[in-house]
N, C-alpha and C positions, 0 to 999 in steps of 0.2 A: 489712740483712737484712729480708726481707719475710715477714710472717705471713699465710697464707691461711686465712680463716674460711669454711668451707663448711657449709651446712645441706643434707644430702642430701634430694633430692626435696622441695624447699621448699614447693611447693603442698600436698603431703600433710601436711607437718609443721604448716603454719600453719592449715590447715583443721581438723585434729584438735585443735590447741591443747593438746598434752600428754596427751590422752586415749588410752587403749589401745583399738585397734580389735579387735572380736571376729571380724570377717570381713575378707577382702581388700578393699582400698580402691582405687577408681578415681576420679580427679579429671578432670572433663570441662569443656570451655570454656563450655558453656551447657546449661541444663536439658533442652531439647528438641533431639533429633537432634544432640547434641554429639559431639565427638571427645575421645579420651583425651589429656590433656596431661601427666599424671603418674600414677604408681601405686606402691604399696608392694611390698616384696619378695614377699609372699604372692601378690599378683596376678601379678607377673612370673613366679613359679614355675609358676603355673597356665596360662601361655601368653598372657596379655594383653600388648599392646604399645602404646607411645605412637604416636598417629596413627590407631589404629583407631576406628571408630565405637563408641558405647556398646553397640549391639546386637552387634557383632562381639566386643567384649571380654566381654560377658556370656555369649556362646556358649562362650567358653573358660573363664570363671570364673563359673558361674551364681549362686553365693552371694555375689558381690561387692557391696559397698556403694558406690553412686554418689553423688558429692558434686560439685555445681557450684562452680567456682572463683570466688571473689569477688576480682577483681584489685585493686580499690580497697582492700579490707581487707588484702590481701597486701602492697601497697606501703606502707601506713601502718605495719603491724607491722615491716616491714623497716627503714623509716626510724627507728622508735623504737629498734630494736636497734643500728643504726649510731650513733645519738646516744649510746647507752650505751657503745659501744666508744670514744667520745672519752675515757673515763677511762683507756684504755690508751695511745692515741696520737692526736694531732690530725690526723695524715696518714692518711686512709682513702680508698681508691678503691672506689667502688660499681660493680662489674662488672655485676651483675644481681641481682634479688632472690634471695637464697640464696647469693651468692658475693661476698666482699669481700677486699681486700688491705690490710694494715696495715703501714706503714713503721715498723719498730721501731728504726731507727738513732738512737742517742743517748738511748734510753729506759732508765731504771734497771731493773736486774733481769736475770734470765736467762730462757732459753727455758721452763724448767719453771714459773717464776712467771707468765710471760705466758700460758701455756696454762691454768693453774689459774684465772687471773683471767678469761680469755675464756670458759671453760666455766661459771664462776659467773654471768657476765652472761647467757649464753644460757639457762642453767637457770632463771634468774629470769624469763625471758620464755617459758618452756615450749617451747623449741626445741632439738632435738638439734644438736650441733656437732662437726665434724671440723676439726682444725687441722694445718697443715703449714708448714714453713719452707723457704725457698730464697733463692738470690741474685737471682732474677728471678721474674716472675709465674708463668710456666709451671712453673718448678721448684718453687715453693711449692705450686701447685695439684696437681701430680703427687705431691708428698710426702703429700698427704691420701689418695692411693690406696695409697701404700706402707704407711701406718699412721697412726692418730690420734696427732698430736704428733710425727711423723717429722721428723728434722733430718739430712739427708744430710751427710756429711763434706765439708768444703770441698775442691774440686778433684776430688771423686769423684762429682759429680752424674750424669754420663752412665752410670757403672757402676750407680748406684742406680736409675736410671730404666729400664735395659735390660730387666728382666723384665716391665714393665708392658704391658698390652694396648694396641692401637691406639685403643681406645675413649676413652682419656684425651685424645686429640687432638680429639674431637668432630667426626669426619669425616662426610661424607654417606654414607649406607648404600651407595650405588652405588660410591663410591670405596673404601669399606672392603671391599666384596666383591671388587673388582678386585685389591686388595692381597693379600687372602687367597688368591685364585687364583694369585697369584705366589709363594705360600708365605711371605708376610710377615705375622706375627701379633703381634709385639712391637716396642717402641721400639728395642731393641737390634738386631733384624734390619733395621729401617728405617734406623738410623744407619749400618749397614755398607754400604749401597748407595752407589755413586758419585754424588756430588751433581749434577753436570751432566746426565748422561743421565736421572736420575730427574726433575729439574725439566723437562727438555725433553719428557718423556713425559706428565707429569701437569699441566703448566702452572705459571704463576708462583706460584700459591698453595702449590705443593708445596715451595717454598723454605723457608717458615716451618715446615712439617711436619718437614722434614729437620733444620733447625736445632734445633727443640724436642726432637727425639729425641736430639740430642747435648747437651742441657742448655743450649741457647742461646736466649734470648728477648730480642729487641730492642724489644719493645713498651714504650713509655714508661709510667711510673707517673703517673696523673692523679688527684690527690686531689679528693674531692668538695667542692663549695662549700657554704657554710652560708647558708641563706636568712634574710633579715631584712626585715621590713616595718615602715615607719614610717608612722603614721597619726594623724589627729586628727578628732574628730567634735563636732558641736553638735546637740543635741536638747533641746528645751525645751517649755514649756507653750504658748507663743505660736506664731505662724506668720508667714511673710514673703510679702507680696503684691506688693511693689514690687522692681524690679530693684536699686535701691541697697541694700536690705536684704540681698539675696542676695549681692551682691558684697562687702559689708562682712563677712558671715559667712565667705565664701571667703578674704578677706584675713586675717582672724583665724586661720583654720585653717592657711593656708599659712605664716603667721609662726611658728606652733608647729612645723609640720613642718620648716621650714628651720632652726629653732633645734635641733631634734633631730638633723638631718643634720650641722649644724656640730659638735655635741657628739660625734657618732660619727666625724667625719672622713670623711663619705660625700657622694656626689652621686647624685641621682636621675635615671633615664633616662626615666621615664614616670609619669603620674599616673592613678589610678583615682578618679573622682569619683562618689559615690552620692548622689542627691537623692531624699528621701522626701516624698511629697505627703500632704495631709490625708486623701485617700481611701484611703491605704495603698499606693498604687502607688509603685514605685521606678524611677527612671531612672538608668542607669549610663552614664558617659562614659569613653572611653579617650583620654587626651591624651598623645601622644608628644612628647617634648622634642627639640629640634634636636640638642643635645648634653647629656650628663649635667650637671646643675647643682644648686646649692643656693641659687639666687637667687630670692627671693620675687617680685620684680617680673616676671621672665621667666615664671614659672609662672602668675601672675595674668593676664598678657596673653594667654597661650595659652588659658587656661580661658575668659576673656571672649570671645575670638574663636570658640571652639568653641560657646559658648552663644548667639551672635548669631542672631537669628531663631527661637530655640526658644520655643515657647509651652507653658505649663503649664496644665492644665485644672483645677487646684486649688491652694490655697496650699501653700507649702513649709514643712514642719515639721521637717526634719532634713537635715543635710549631713555627709557623711563624705569625707575626702580621704586617699588612701593613695599612698605613693611606693614604686615598685618599680624593678627593674633597677638596684640600687645598685652603685656603683663606689667604689673608694678614691680619696682625694686631694681636692685643692681644685679651683679653677677653672683650666682650661687657658688659657694666655696665649700668643699668637703673638708672635714676635720683631718682625715687620713687620706690625702689625695694620692699617695703613691700606689695604693691598692686599687684605685678606681680605673675603669676603662676610659680611654681617651675618646670622649664623645665626638670631638671634631674629626678625628681620624675615621671613626665609624661612618659618620655622615658623609665625609668626602669619598670614602670607598664606595658607598651605596650610590652616590651621585655619578661616579665614574662608571660603575656597572650599568646604571640606567642609560647613560649616554652611549655606551657601546652596544647594549642590547636593543635600545630603542623602545623599551617598555619597562614598567615598574618591576623592581626586584621583589620576588615573592618567596615565601617559605611555606613548607608543608606542616600542618598540624594534625595530630591524631585525634580522633574522637570515637566515642563508643557507638558502634553500629555493627549489626550482624553481616549485611552484604559487604563483601570485600571492597567493592567500588566506592562505598560510602564511608570507609574508615579513615580517610584523610581528606583534607581540603587545603587549597592554596589561598593565602592572604598576603596583602602587601607587607613587606618586611619593614617594620618600624620598631626600633629599639626604644622602649619606653623608659621613663626615669626610674620606675620601680625595678625594671630589669637591670639597669645600669648600677643601681645601688645594691641589688641582691646577688648579682652574678659572682663577684669576688668572694663573698661570704659562702655562697653555695659551693664554690670550688674547694674551700678549706674544710667545710664540715659536711660535705655531701655523703649520705650513707651509701653502702655498697649497692650497686645497681641490682634491681630485681630482675631475675631471668623470666621472661615471658615467652611461652612457646609461640613459634611463628608458623603459620599455615603455609605449606609448600604445595602449590597447585600441581596436579598431575593430569595426564591425559585421561579424560573421562571414559570410564568403562563400566559395563554392567556387572553387578555382583549379586550373589545370593544373600538374601537377608530373611531371617525367620522372625516373625512378629508375634508378640503375645500382649494382649490387652492394648493394642494400638502402639506399642513401643518395640523397637528392635531388641532381640535377646541373643541372637546369633548372627555373625557376619562372616561372609567369605566361604571359600571351599578349599580345604576342609573348614568346617564352621569353628569360629572362635567366639567364646562367650563374652557378652557385654557386661563389664563390671559397673560402669557409670554411663549415663546418657543425659545429654542436655538438648533441649528442643521440644517440639519442632518449631522452626521459624519459617513462616510462609514467605516465599519469594514469588513475585508476579512480574513478568517481563513481557515486552512486545505487545502491549495492549493496543497499539495503533493498528497492527496488522493481524498476526495470529497470536492470541494470548497464550502465554505459557505460565503455568503455576506449578511450583514444587515446594516440598517441605524438607528442610535441611536439618541434620542432626550432627552433633559432635559426640562421639562415643569413645570410651576407653575400653580396650579389649583386654582379655585375660593375660596376654603376654606383655602388657604395658604400652602397646601402641595406641596412639590417639589419632583418629581419622575423622574426616568430614564425609558423610554420606548423605544422599538425598533420595527422596521418593517422588517419582513423577509418573502419573498414571498408575499402571499396575507393576512398574519395574523400579528397581533400586540401582543406584549408580554410586561409584566412588569418585569424589571430587578432589581430595587431597589428603595429605598427612601432615601432622604437626611435628616439627623438629625441636 
């Protein structure tokens, strides 16, 4: 059984912090020229709506109080409330600020006791709370619309949901209007529609709407993770001016960090190293580990490689090391380790390259695109675990490489092309017949100043040559040939 904990109009509730508003309240996304993201019942009755500008909302509700939403404060308050809900159950899904699902299976007590406990927690944090129960997430959320603390009878969920308005589905206003024009205003009326024709008319997303209207929700329950940071720091009266002193401090800190990881049964996926100078300046380094580890030597080698070539303008007076991206378990071991790539060597090499270049190491990837400039892209070079596992096997069993023709660009020159039914049939002088033709592909460039548009073709000529030609205006040009 799932318990849905909903804070109605969460931005309003968290910004008021339990205080009673004397005027209608409008929550906007920013102080100047903001849009309404939430409003209380009084403002809604006055005609204000979410999405309006503050000026439009004030025209409908002149005496409204406008409050700019502090998203950081809202997230922090919500995280504190979720942490407090751990007293009810450790399995909590954070759907969004103001909406959470609690898995109550195996938890002692009954629904009334759980509701009383949840309300007490919310009241302690000065937040209003509505609670509902259901066999799935949508059923539990819809139960909060039926009534606070509602618990539909098992097997009768569809009947209990039938009177609810379509607003509970959170549909786009345009879709909601289309359904209202068809005379569909409640979940019961939606559930009675034939499934196939309804999905074909409204698209694939309509499948979930129809299932939810019948009390079916296949969305999996995803419990939130609990953050943990392991860190160690050295700050003292003296300072370090030599490289050996810095690395000795780092080795000491990493030994403490790895001991804490071992005690918790964790592995770290990345390091944050903060170095404070005598001038008050602070340098922060992000060190990604090849694979999550709790090995002190591996971490030290990566930090040393990252610091190679770094020059400090003042003595170092403090160092802090934090380990993040924690995972469960010990060190992963391969069954046939001799054929595996040395992950630590790869990570150290990348860190040294980044230290020398002063920027992340990148690699090029090919992608399907007709314009030459868009056929490749650069991305950070990160050797994933899947690549580490598959590279040796690929070397042993790789098929013969496929030969792909490469386009060799040439000096653009005008050529003669004879066209029939909109496609080139003869190219060049003397004319050579076109055996195969691919295209056209429309290329548009320079649209900020003088727009240029052309249609490009790849053609195979009668003598076997493959060339790229393009048509611009009334003329044809040769762009390149394939090798």
